[in-house]
N, C-alpha and C positions, 0 to 999 in steps of 0.2 A: 838628437839623442841616439846613442849607440846601444844595441841590445847585447853587447859583449860585457861579460862580468869582469871583475878585477883579476880573475885568473886568465883572462884572454880567451875565454870560451863562452859559447852560448850554452846556458844551462842553469840549473837551480842553485848553484853555489857561487859565492862571491858577491860583489856589489855591482849593481847596475850603474853604469856611467851615464849621467845626465848633464850634458854640457850646454844645453840650450837654456840660457838664462831667462827666456820668456816662457818656459814650460812650467806647468804646475809641479811636475816632479822636482825640478831644480829648486823652485821657491820653497816648497814644503820640505825639501831635503836640507834647507838651511836652518830649520827650526831646531833648537837645542834640546828638544825633548824626544825620547825614544818613541813615545806614543802620545797621541792627542786626538781630540775631536773638536769639530767646529760646527756650531749651529748656523748654517749659511743663511737661514731665514732672518737672523737677527743682525746680519751685517748691514752697515750703513756707510754713507759718504764714499770716500775714495776706495775703500775695501769692497763695498757693494758694486761700484762701477767696475773695478778690476775683475771681480768674480763673474760679472755678467758679460764680460768680453770673452771672445774665443781665444783659447790658448792651447798649445799642444799638450797632450798627456800620453804617457806610454800606454799602448794598447794591449800589452801582454804578448807573450810568445806562444803561439799554438802551432804555427807553421812559419818556417823561415824561407825567404826567397827574395830575389832582387825586385820583384814587382809588388811585394806585399808591404804596405806601410807599417812602420814601427810605432807611429803616433797617430792620434786622431785629434782634430781641433774640436774643442767642446767648451761650452759655457757652464762651468760647475754651478754657478749661482742660479741658472735657469733649469738645470737638469736634476739637481739634487737638493735635498733639504739639509742633510747632515753629512759631514765628511769625517771619516775615521782614518787616521794615518798611523801605520805601524812601521817604523823605520827598519827594524831588523826582524826578519822572519826566517824560518828554516822549514825544509820540506817535512811533511808528516811522515811518520814511520808506522808501518803496519806490523804489529807483533802477533805471531801465531803461536 
C-alpha cells in the first residue's frame, strides 16, 4: 500500500492507493457502497475465517519516514466487534 494520494502527494486530499489485494483496505474498497457497517461478531464460515486471519491495514499517516510502517497486520475479527467503512471523507473545517 502506498500512502500517496491520487494527486501524487502525501496529504488529506485525493484517494489513497491500496494495491495490496490481501489488505483490508483493498477488499473493503471493492464494496460498491459509499458507507457500510459490518457486525463482525455475526460472521461465520469462510468470512469468519478470513476476518480472523491477519491482513495488512493502513495505519494512518501521522509521521512519514522510510522506517515507519504504512500498514499493520491485524485480525479484524479478533480485535473489533463492528466495522464502519466510509469510502469518501473530507477534512473538517473550522469556521470562526
